[in-house]
PASEBA-1860 file (N, C-alpha, C; in nm, 3 decimals):
! residues 249
1> MSLVKLFF> -1.703/0.212/0.990/-1.738/0.106/1.001/-1.767/0.106/1.123 ~ -1.899/0.086/1.212/-1.933/0.077/1.351/-1.837/-0.034/1.437 ~ -1.793/-0.024/1.553/-1.757/-0.139/1.651/-1.819/-0.283/1.592 ~ -1.956/-0.250/1.607/-2.048/-0.381/1.608/-2.030/-0.468/1.489 ~ -2.033/-0.377/1.394/-2.016/-0.412/1.264/-1.879/-0.506/1.259 ~ -1.761/-0.413/1.279/-1.633/-0.479/1.272/-1.623/-0.616/1.358 ~ -1.696/-0.603/1.484/-1.670/-0.746/1.573/-1.778/-0.864/1.531 ~ -1.903/-0.840/1.430/-1.942/-0.939/1.351/-1.857/-0.968/1.237
9> RLIYAVLL> -1.785/-0.917/1.180/-1.703/-0.950/1.048/-1.570/-0.990/1.126 ~ -1.537/-0.977/1.225/-1.409/-1.061/1.291/-1.472/-1.176/1.317 ~ -1.557/-1.192/1.405/-1.614/-1.324/1.424/-1.652/-1.405/1.292 ~ -1.704/-1.328/1.165/-1.714/-1.427/1.057/-1.614/-1.487/0.996 ~ -1.503/-1.377/1.011/-1.350/-1.408/0.954/-1.293/-1.533/1.019 ~ -1.333/-1.534/1.166/-1.244/-1.633/1.252/-1.315/-1.793/1.223 ~ -1.462/-1.786/1.216/-1.503/-1.867/1.211/-1.494/-1.957/1.071 ~ -1.465/-1.879/0.984/-1.493/-1.906/0.801/-1.320/-1.952/0.764
17> SPFLAWAA> -1.245/-1.908/0.855/-1.074/-1.924/0.840/-1.052/-2.045/0.765 ~ -1.056/-2.163/0.822/-1.008/-2.275/0.742/-1.105/-2.279/0.603 ~ -1.203/-2.240/0.573/-1.285/-2.256/0.463/-1.256/-2.134/0.331 ~ -1.205/-2.019/0.367/-1.118/-1.911/0.306/-1.024/-1.947/0.256 ~ -0.921/-2.005/0.370/-0.807/-2.049/0.301/-0.786/-2.173/0.198 ~ -0.876/-2.258/0.231/-0.899/-2.375/0.134/-0.961/-2.295/0.014 ~ -1.050/-2.242/0.008/-1.125/-2.187/-0.103/-1.034/-2.078/-0.182 ~ -0.923/-2.024/-0.124/-0.827/-1.947/-0.203/-0.752/-1.999/-0.268
25> SKDRVLHR> -0.731/-2.158/-0.239/-0.644/-2.217/-0.314/-0.729/-2.308/-0.426 ~ -0.853/-2.344/-0.383/-0.873/-2.468/-0.445/-1.022/-2.432/-0.530 ~ -1.071/-2.344/-0.483/-1.216/-2.288/-0.563/-1.219/-2.111/-0.554 ~ -1.175/-2.072/-0.625/-1.203/-1.930/-0.633/-1.317/-1.859/-0.613 ~ -1.414/-1.938/-0.726/-1.574/-1.889/-0.730/-1.609/-1.897/-0.582 ~ -1.606/-2.020/-0.515/-1.635/-2.003/-0.370/-1.578/-1.896/-0.301 ~ -1.476/-1.871/-0.320/-1.388/-1.775/-0.220/-1.461/-1.636/-0.232 ~ -1.446/-1.619/-0.383/-1.517/-1.494/-0.363/-1.669/-1.443/-0.329
33> KLIRPLLQ> -1.755/-1.587/-0.305/-1.873/-1.575/-0.252/-1.859/-1.559/-0.097 ~ -1.773/-1.625/-0.047/-1.749/-1.623/0.109/-1.660/-1.515/0.163 ~ -1.599/-1.454/0.093/-1.546/-1.292/0.151/-1.631/-1.188/0.135 ~ -1.771/-1.206/0.075/-1.846/-1.051/0.033/-1.849/-1.024/0.167 ~ -1.866/-1.073/0.283/-1.932/-0.996/0.379/-1.827/-0.909/0.463 ~ -1.666/-0.958/0.406/-1.553/-0.896/0.457/-1.504/-0.775/0.342 ~ -1.575/-0.750/0.231/-1.543/-0.649/0.147/-1.637/-0.507/0.212 ~ -1.544/-0.421/0.191/-1.612/-0.271/0.215/-1.570/-0.191/0.103
41> GPFEGGLL> -1.614/-0.082/0.090/-1.585/0.017/-0.008/-1.664/0.037/-0.134 ~ -1.688/0.113/-0.197/-1.818/0.176/-0.303/-1.761/0.126/-0.435 ~ -1.635/0.109/-0.438/-1.546/0.072/-0.583/-1.601/-0.050/-0.686 ~ -1.631/-0.059/-0.824/-1.669/-0.119/-0.846/-1.601/-0.129/-0.989 ~ -1.552/-0.239/-1.017/-1.469/-0.242/-1.156/-1.420/-0.358/-1.192 ~ -1.333/-0.361/-1.364/-1.245/-0.462/-1.358/-1.120/-0.488/-1.291 ~ -1.059/-0.384/-1.242/-0.956/-0.381/-1.144/-1.000/-0.477/-1.073 ~ -1.096/-0.483/-0.994/-1.085/-0.559/-0.888/-1.055/-0.709/-0.921
49> DDIWQLVY> -1.102/-0.750/-1.035/-1.085/-0.875/-1.096/-0.927/-0.922/-1.113 ~ -0.911/-0.802/-1.171/-0.733/-0.798/-1.201/-0.656/-0.847/-1.064 ~ -0.680/-0.748/-0.951/-0.610/-0.780/-0.825/-0.643/-0.895/-0.774 ~ -0.773/-0.952/-0.791/-0.769/-1.078/-0.761/-0.735/-1.194/-0.776 ~ -0.704/-1.171/-0.912/-0.594/-1.258/-0.979/-0.475/-1.278/-0.940 ~ -0.436/-1.169/-0.930/-0.307/-1.137/-0.863/-0.253/-1.197/-0.743 ~ -0.395/-1.148/-0.652/-0.356/-1.204/-0.518/-0.377/-1.358/-0.494 ~ -0.467/-1.433/-0.596/-0.460/-1.585/-0.605/-0.314/-1.606/-0.652
57> RLEDGELD> -0.231/-1.591/-0.730/-0.097/-1.612/-0.786/-0.019/-1.578/-0.660 ~ -0.028/-1.511/-0.632/0.054/-1.476/-0.471/0.027/-1.567/-0.358 ~ -0.075/-1.608/-0.373/-0.146/-1.700/-0.261/-0.072/-1.837/-0.286 ~ -0.040/-1.854/-0.441/0.008/-2.000/-0.481/0.149/-2.001/-0.472 ~ 0.231/-1.931/-0.479/0.356/-1.894/-0.447/0.405/-1.886/-0.587 ~ 0.306/-1.839/-0.698/0.361/-1.830/-0.832/0.452/-1.688/-0.866 ~ 0.386/-1.597/-0.780/0.431/-1.438/-0.770/0.527/-1.422/-0.622 ~ 0.630/-1.384/-0.626/0.694/-1.329/-0.506/0.647/-1.236/-0.473
65> NEAFITQV> 0.653/-1.152/-0.366/0.617/-1.015/-0.329/0.653/-0.918/-0.397 ~ 0.782/-0.894/-0.487/0.799/-0.816/-0.574/0.777/-0.807/-0.719 ~ 0.744/-0.940/-0.750/0.666/-0.952/-0.881/0.502/-0.888/-0.855 ~ 0.438/-0.960/-0.756/0.310/-0.934/-0.693/0.261/-0.818/-0.729 ~ 0.344/-0.721/-0.650/0.307/-0.565/-0.638/0.359/-0.460/-0.790 ~ 0.469/-0.527/-0.833/0.503/-0.469/-0.953/0.395/-0.477/-1.057 ~ 0.350/-0.587/-1.066/0.190/-0.654/-1.181/0.078/-0.549/-1.117 ~ 0.032/-0.540/-0.972/-0.067/-0.470/-0.919/-0.042/-0.312/-0.973
73> AEVMKAAV> 0.080/-0.308/-0.978/0.110/-0.122/-1.023/0.062/-0.092/-1.144 ~ 0.085/-0.228/-1.244/0.068/-0.214/-1.408/-0.078/-0.221/-1.416 ~ -0.191/-0.309/-1.369/-0.300/-0.335/-1.372/-0.390/-0.163/-1.307 ~ -0.280/-0.135/-1.193/-0.376/0.005/-1.181/-0.341/0.130/-1.250 ~ -0.215/0.126/-1.276/-0.213/0.231/-1.425/-0.323/0.198/-1.511 ~ -0.324/0.103/-1.574/-0.427/0.076/-1.677/-0.546/0.119/-1.650 ~ -0.624/0.114/-1.495/-0.726/0.123/-1.480/-0.752/0.303/-1.472 ~ -0.661/0.354/-1.464/-0.638/0.528/-1.450/-0.637/0.547/-1.606
81> SNGQLDAW> -0.551/0.468/-1.690/-0.587/0.526/-1.829/-0.691/0.498/-1.880 ~ -0.785/0.369/-1.847/-0.925/0.366/-1.916/-1.038/0.401/-1.862 ~ -0.996/0.508/-1.757/-1.120/0.576/-1.720/-1.194/0.516/-1.621 ~ -1.147/0.389/-1.549/-1.216/0.323/-1.422/-1.212/0.423/-1.297 ~ -1.141/0.519/-1.302/-1.112/0.604/-1.216/-1.193/0.765/-1.220 ~ -1.244/0.795/-1.349/-1.291/0.914/-1.362/-1.386/0.932/-1.287 ~ -1.482/0.906/-1.229/-1.558/0.899/-1.166/-1.539/0.953/-1.020 ~ -1.429/0.924/-0.983/-1.362/0.960/-0.858/-1.291/1.064/-0.853
89> LNQPIADD> -1.192/1.075/-0.953/-1.128/1.175/-0.985/-1.193/1.310/-1.031 ~ -1.309/1.322/-1.054/-1.386/1.419/-1.113/-1.455/1.482/-0.972 ~ -1.478/1.437/-0.875/-1.534/1.487/-0.725/-1.493/1.636/-0.718 ~ -1.586/1.697/-0.653/-1.588/1.832/-0.628/-1.460/1.883/-0.501 ~ -1.341/1.827/-0.485/-1.253/1.822/-0.422/-1.150/1.957/-0.476 ~ -1.157/2.039/-0.334/-1.046/2.133/-0.400/-0.914/2.142/-0.370 ~ -0.839/2.210/-0.470/-0.676/2.132/-0.452/-0.619/2.177/-0.328 ~ -0.694/2.279/-0.254/-0.644/2.269/-0.114/-0.683/2.211/-0.003
97> ENVDITLK> -0.773/2.092/-0.044/-0.801/1.991/0.073/-0.725/1.867/0.036 ~ -0.713/1.803/0.177/-0.654/1.685/0.167/-0.765/1.563/0.213 ~ -0.787/1.493/0.136/-0.917/1.372/0.125/-0.865/1.246/0.096 ~ -0.872/1.156/0.206/-0.854/1.023/0.161/-0.973/0.900/0.149 ~ -0.965/0.843/0.037/-1.111/0.798/0.051/-1.051/0.620/0.004 ~ -1.117/0.557/0.097/-1.132/0.388/0.082/-1.222/0.334/-0.028 ~ -1.137/0.270/-0.152/-1.228/0.241/-0.229/-1.262/0.105/-0.226 ~ -1.183/0.015/-0.155/-1.210/-0.085/-0.142/-1.109/-0.196/-0.038
105> RALFYVPF> -1.193/-0.283/0.047/-1.083/-0.340/0.120/-1.167/-0.482/0.157 ~ -1.008/-0.549/0.156/-1.061/-0.666/0.190/-1.033/-0.744/0.323 ~ -1.094/-0.765/0.411/-1.087/-0.809/0.558/-1.035/-0.981/0.568 ~ -0.921/-0.984/0.578/-0.879/-1.128/0.648/-0.935/-1.221/0.526 ~ -0.908/-1.180/0.395/-0.951/-1.252/0.288/-0.915/-1.406/0.282 ~ -0.798/-1.451/0.339/-0.735/-1.557/0.410/-0.652/-1.522/0.562 ~ -0.659/-1.597/0.659/-0.617/-1.608/0.779/-0.510/-1.475/0.802 ~ -0.507/-1.368/0.881/-0.411/-1.246/0.912/-0.400/-1.172/0.785
113> KRWYLKLH> -0.472/-1.206/0.648/-0.409/-1.122/0.547/-0.516/-1.002/0.510 ~ -0.530/-0.893/0.474/-0.612/-0.768/0.429/-0.523/-0.703/0.322 ~ -0.631/-0.631/0.223/-0.547/-0.549/0.134/-0.659/-0.427/0.111 ~ -0.619/-0.317/0.076/-0.689/-0.204/0.091/-0.640/-0.113/-0.058 ~ -0.765/-0.045/-0.122/-0.734/0.016/-0.263/-0.799/0.175/-0.202 ~ -0.706/0.256/-0.197/-0.730/0.382/-0.152/-0.684/0.520/-0.290 ~ -0.754/0.598/-0.269/-0.726/0.744/-0.371/-0.706/0.854/-0.222 ~ -0.583/0.895/-0.277/-0.554/1.022/-0.165/-0.564/1.153/-0.282
121> FMAPGNIH> -0.628/1.250/-0.207/-0.621/1.398/-0.269/-0.517/1.460/-0.168 ~ -0.408/1.524/-0.254/-0.289/1.576/-0.161/-0.299/1.720/-0.178 ~ -0.311/1.799/-0.083/-0.290/1.946/-0.131/-0.149/1.996/-0.094 ~ -0.093/2.102/-0.173/0.037/2.145/-0.155/0.069/2.174/-0.056 ~ 0.203/2.114/0.016/0.237/2.144/0.131/0.206/1.992/0.243 ~ 0.134/1.913/0.166/0.108/1.783/0.246/0.230/1.704/0.212 ~ 0.327/1.722/0.305/0.480/1.642/0.276/0.475/1.520/0.403 ~ 0.504/1.420/0.303/0.509/1.288/0.372/0.680/1.270/0.405
129> KPHGHRDV> 0.736/1.280/0.503/0.863/1.267/0.508/0.935/1.116/0.501 ~ 1.066/1.106/0.482/1.115/0.948/0.450/1.075/0.842/0.570 ~ 1.023/0.757/0.543/0.967/0.653/0.633/0.984/0.544/0.564 ~ 1.005/0.406/0.649/1.010/0.273/0.625/0.888/0.184/0.678 ~ 0.869/0.090/0.592/0.733/0.017/0.652/0.746/-0.130/0.688 ~ 0.684/-0.184/0.756/0.683/-0.324/0.795/0.572/-0.362/0.794 ~ 0.581/-0.527/0.727/0.510/-0.584/0.705/0.381/-0.546/0.591 ~ 0.432/-0.501/0.484/0.370/-0.419/0.412/0.406/-0.432/0.252
137> LSTQVIAR> 0.290/-0.488/0.164/0.361/-0.459/0.008/0.255/-0.337/-0.025 ~ 0.294/-0.243/-0.128/0.282/-0.136/-0.120/0.288/-0.090/-0.266 ~ 0.224/-0.033/-0.330/0.229/0.049/-0.490/0.165/0.161/-0.490 ~ 0.177/0.303/-0.524/0.112/0.425/-0.521/0.140/0.435/-0.689 ~ -0.004/0.481/-0.740/0.029/0.566/-0.867/0.003/0.698/-0.895 ~ 0.080/0.776/-0.972/-0.019/0.905/-0.956/-0.112/0.887/-1.067 ~ -0.229/0.950/-0.991/-0.340/0.966/-1.074/-0.369/1.109/-1.158 ~ -0.287/1.186/-1.052/-0.316/1.345/-1.155/-0.184/1.423/-1.088
145> GQMAVQEF> -0.134/1.512/-1.148/-0.047/1.581/-1.067/0.096/1.554/-1.069 ~ 0.185/1.611/-1.022/0.348/1.579/-1.036/0.367/1.551/-0.867 ~ 0.457/1.498/-0.836/0.495/1.426/-0.706/0.605/1.432/-0.690 ~ 0.692/1.505/-0.606/0.853/1.506/-0.544/0.846/1.361/-0.472 ~ 0.941/1.273/-0.547/0.966/1.134/-0.470/1.115/1.104/-0.429 ~ 1.125/1.038/-0.311/1.272/0.990/-0.296/1.221/0.839/-0.233 ~ 1.324/0.714/-0.305/1.314/0.608/-0.265/1.447/0.574/-0.214 ~ 1.427/0.482/-0.145/1.583/0.387/-0.074/1.554/0.275/-0.054
153> DLVGDLHT> 1.660/0.177/-0.077/1.677/0.050/-0.053/1.700/0.027/0.088 ~ 1.688/-0.027/0.151/1.721/-0.021/0.321/1.861/-0.156/0.320 ~ 1.937/-0.105/0.317/2.084/-0.149/0.346/2.085/-0.193/0.482 ~ 2.066/-0.130/0.595/2.074/-0.166/0.735/1.928/-0.223/0.769 ~ 1.891/-0.206/0.901/1.748/-0.269/0.928/1.671/-0.141/0.980 ~ 1.553/-0.164/1.026/1.485/-0.075/1.101/1.485/-0.106/1.248 ~ 1.570/-0.154/1.317/1.576/-0.189/1.437/1.738/-0.134/1.511 ~ 1.837/-0.082/1.438/1.946/-0.039/1.472/1.968/0.093/1.418
161> NPTTLRVC> 1.995/0.174/1.516/2.016/0.346/1.495/2.157/0.361/1.515 ~ 2.211/0.444/1.403/2.152/0.449/1.269/2.159/0.355/1.166 ~ 2.081/0.357/1.068/2.080/0.240/0.970/2.127/0.348/0.831 ~ 2.145/0.220/0.732/2.208/0.261/0.633/2.094/0.251/0.508 ~ 2.098/0.352/0.454/1.974/0.375/0.310/2.066/0.379/0.185 ~ 2.037/0.308/0.059/2.070/0.328/-0.050/1.979/0.425/-0.126 ~ 2.016/0.553/-0.219/1.953/0.603/-0.239/1.935/0.531/-0.413 ~ 1.780/0.543/-0.446/1.732/0.452/-0.538/1.660/0.585/-0.648
169> RDEVVGPL> 1.628/0.655/-0.592/1.541/0.766/-0.668/1.531/0.905/-0.578 ~ 1.552/1.016/-0.692/1.517/1.162/-0.606/1.498/1.238/-0.747 ~ 1.360/1.233/-0.725/1.305/1.299/-0.874/1.140/1.354/-0.836 ~ 1.132/1.405/-0.956/0.974/1.488/-0.989/0.905/1.386/-1.091 ~ 0.802/1.306/-1.057/0.720/1.206/-1.118/0.565/1.265/-1.166 ~ 0.535/1.235/-1.275/0.391/1.283/-1.334/0.308/1.127/-1.300 ~ 0.211/1.184/-1.402/0.086/1.070/-1.417/0.140/0.953/-1.455 ~ 0.070/0.862/-1.358/0.096/0.691/-1.426/0.235/0.634/-1.387
177> ASITTTDK> 0.350/0.750/-1.302/0.448/0.702/-1.226/0.401/0.623/-1.100 ~ 0.510/0.529/-1.080/0.446/0.443/-0.942/0.580/0.451/-0.871 ~ 0.538/0.412/-0.739/0.626/0.368/-0.609/0.600/0.243/-0.572 ~ 0.672/0.175/-0.549/0.651/0.056/-0.528/0.738/-0.006/-0.408 ~ 0.658/-0.042/-0.273/0.758/-0.085/-0.151/0.711/-0.222/-0.121 ~ 0.852/-0.281/-0.074/0.807/-0.421/0.006/0.912/-0.422/0.108 ~ 0.939/-0.519/0.172/1.046/-0.553/0.278/1.172/-0.530/0.220 ~ 1.152/-0.583/0.087/1.317/-0.598/0.056/1.343/-0.498/-0.039
185> LRNVHGFQ> 1.239/-0.444/-0.111/1.265/-0.359/-0.222/1.194/-0.195/-0.228 ~ 1.305/-0.118/-0.224/1.276/0.031/-0.202/1.162/0.027/-0.062 ~ 1.193/-0.008/0.052/1.119/-0.017/0.151/1.132/0.136/0.223 ~ 1.204/0.220/0.185/1.172/0.373/0.271/1.167/0.436/0.139 ~ 1.070/0.543/0.182/1.030/0.661/0.095/0.978/0.773/0.137 ~ 0.987/0.867/0.067/0.935/1.019/0.113/0.897/1.049/0.007 ~ 0.760/1.144/-0.012/0.730/1.217/-0.111/0.626/1.353/-0.074 ~ 0.577/1.412/-0.167/0.500/1.523/-0.144/0.451/1.572/-0.281
193> PHNGSVVR> 0.319/1.660/-0.290/0.315/1.748/-0.423/0.386/1.832/-0.480 ~ 0.414/1.859/-0.611/0.529/1.925/-0.678/0.406/1.998/-0.760 ~ 0.452/2.174/-0.756/0.367/2.268/-0.835/0.224/2.220/-0.809 ~ 0.150/2.214/-0.706/0.002/2.211/-0.728/-0.006/2.076/-0.635 ~ -0.147/2.042/-0.664/-0.190/1.950/-0.567/-0.140/1.807/-0.671 ~ -0.204/1.680/-0.594/-0.174/1.551/-0.656/-0.260/1.451/-0.627 ~ -0.279/1.362/-0.700/-0.382/1.273/-0.639/-0.301/1.129/-0.674 ~ -0.296/1.044/-0.554/-0.220/0.899/-0.551/-0.292/0.803/-0.544
201> FQFYLRGQ> -0.304/0.678/-0.602/-0.404/0.580/-0.623/-0.304/0.461/-0.543 ~ -0.355/0.430/-0.438/-0.267/0.308/-0.355/-0.329/0.208/-0.322 ~ -0.277/0.064/-0.373/-0.292/-0.030/-0.290/-0.215/-0.104/-0.207 ~ -0.234/-0.168/-0.101/-0.154/-0.221/-0.019/-0.208/-0.334/0.071 ~ -0.113/-0.440/0.107/-0.172/-0.565/0.167/-0.087/-0.579/0.263 ~ -0.101/-0.622/0.396/-0.066/-0.630/0.507/-0.106/-0.776/0.553 ~ 0.003/-0.852/0.603/-0.002/-0.998/0.658/0.082/-1.080/0.599 ~ 0.179/-1.035/0.473/0.255/-1.106/0.431/0.385/-1.166/0.496
209> AGIMAALF> 0.408/-1.121/0.592/0.522/-1.134/0.663/0.479/-1.260/0.772 ~ 0.347/-1.317/0.773/0.345/-1.441/0.876/0.284/-1.431/0.983 ~ 0.224/-1.547/1.046/0.165/-1.535/1.173/0.237/-1.471/1.285 ~ 0.363/-1.483/1.297/0.412/-1.441/1.439/0.415/-1.274/1.402 ~ 0.417/-1.208/1.277/0.438/-1.092/1.287/0.277/-1.030/1.319 ~ 0.218/-1.096/1.248/0.061/-1.072/1.285/0.003/-1.035/1.431 ~ 0.069/-1.158/1.520/0.026/-1.208/1.669/0.100/-1.057/1.727 ~ 0.202/-1.025/1.688/0.314/-0.923/1.769/0.363/-0.842/1.665
217> PKRGRLYV> 0.253/-0.767/1.630/0.267/-0.667/1.492/0.386/-0.528/1.543 ~ 0.463/-0.508/1.418/0.557/-0.362/1.399/0.552/-0.318/1.297 ~ 0.409/-0.330/1.258/0.352/-0.279/1.117/0.366/-0.128/1.145 ~ 0.336/-0.061/1.021/0.317/0.045/0.957/0.444/0.139/0.972 ~ 0.441/0.256/0.937/0.540/0.358/0.914/0.640/0.378/1.034 ~ 0.765/0.384/1.004/0.842/0.435/1.088/0.980/0.531/1.007 ~ 0.958/0.655/1.082/1.030/0.771/1.002/1.171/0.759/1.031 ~ 1.219/0.827/0.913/1.365/0.813/0.923/1.408/0.934/0.850
225> EPLWETRS> 1.554/0.969/0.929/1.607/1.106/0.890/1.739/1.094/0.815 ~ 1.754/1.094/0.684/1.877/1.067/0.624/1.956/1.187/0.652 ~ 2.101/1.173/0.679/2.185/1.215/0.738/2.274/1.257/0.602 ~ 2.243/1.370/0.513/2.308/1.382/0.383/2.421/1.402/0.400 ~ 2.494/1.460/0.503/2.645/1.481/0.520/2.708/1.378/0.535 ~ 2.660/1.252/0.562/2.705/1.136/0.542/2.739/1.039/0.410 ~ 2.663/1.147/0.323/2.622/1.067/0.186/2.787/0.993/0.125 ~ 2.801/0.878/0.095/2.895/0.826/0.007/2.846/0.746/-0.105
233> ADTVQANL> 2.879/0.812/-0.228/2.837/0.737/-0.366/2.713/0.711/-0.334 ~ 2.646/0.624/-0.344/2.491/0.635/-0.320/2.409/0.556/-0.233 ~ 2.513/0.608/-0.091/2.463/0.521/0.044/2.461/0.634/0.141 ~ 2.377/0.632/0.213/2.383/0.754/0.311/2.304/0.700/0.469 ~ 2.381/0.708/0.570/2.329/0.675/0.705/2.178/0.802/0.698 ~ 2.113/0.702/0.829/1.973/0.762/0.890/1.959/0.745/1.025 ~ 1.895/0.849/1.068/1.843/0.817/1.207/1.705/0.782/1.198 ~ 1.665/0.653/1.280/1.516/0.640/1.291/1.505/0.713/1.379
241> GRAGRPGE> 1.335/0.767/1.349/1.247/0.838/1.425/1.156/0.774/1.509 ~ 1.051/0.850/1.510/0.884/0.801/1.573/0.808/0.720/1.448 ~ 0.768/0.625/1.509/0.653/0.553/1.451/0.558/0.595/1.380 ~ 0.464/0.570/1.269/0.363/0.676/1.217/0.264/0.656/1.302 ~ 0.174/0.744/1.262/0.039/0.755/1.343/-0.069/0.613/1.299 ~ -0.171/0.557/1.391/-0.240/0.483/1.289/-0.328/0.541/1.177 ~ -0.346/0.474/1.124/-0.418/0.537/0.938/-0.310/0.564/0.877 ~ -0.178/0.594/0.867/-0.099/0.654/0.791/-0.051/0.564/0.692
249> S> -0.071/0.560/0.566/-0.030/0.446/0.442/0.021/0.528/0.335
END
């Protein structure tokens, strides 16, 4: 997206922000019309309607963060199973290529919030070391292949070094398995392809942490290094490392 287009979209979002917030709660048909200039990406399909219904339930307070992202994972699995992604999965992308495709994104659908739907083709050796997330609700569904996954609950925090993690998962998973992350649920994870390439199907939403977090963001990845020699039962100490690069998700 060009800087000029981004500028005009931001101006549109700012000017309409009160109306977007009202319509998201009171008139969803109007909201879907108002956000059209803020939508980008080529994907179309019933999955988008399913996601919007869950987003509205989140905005209404009917779903908490964990219930919301868990249900998003379920509708994404259904979309993989019923063929909504087939045209994208069958693209001529070689097993040794790393390709990220933004299928759809909704920028500032209400003030400070936006969500993304992406497809990641991961070649063997594309290792995502353990990292925590800040101000993100995220789920990833394995659309094709196998992936080695580690997931941890954050017992400590992402401000104190070292921190403490609880080991939740350390295994190889296959198609339709999911990885789900919120500030409270399995906030730290790492993953990599196993026995060949893998395609992961991802949704994430930013801005749920509130206005102050949006104005003074500490979002994105923060890499952590588990100190396995400190493991006791299901907990392990971990050193906080560098912040992730822009665009990592």
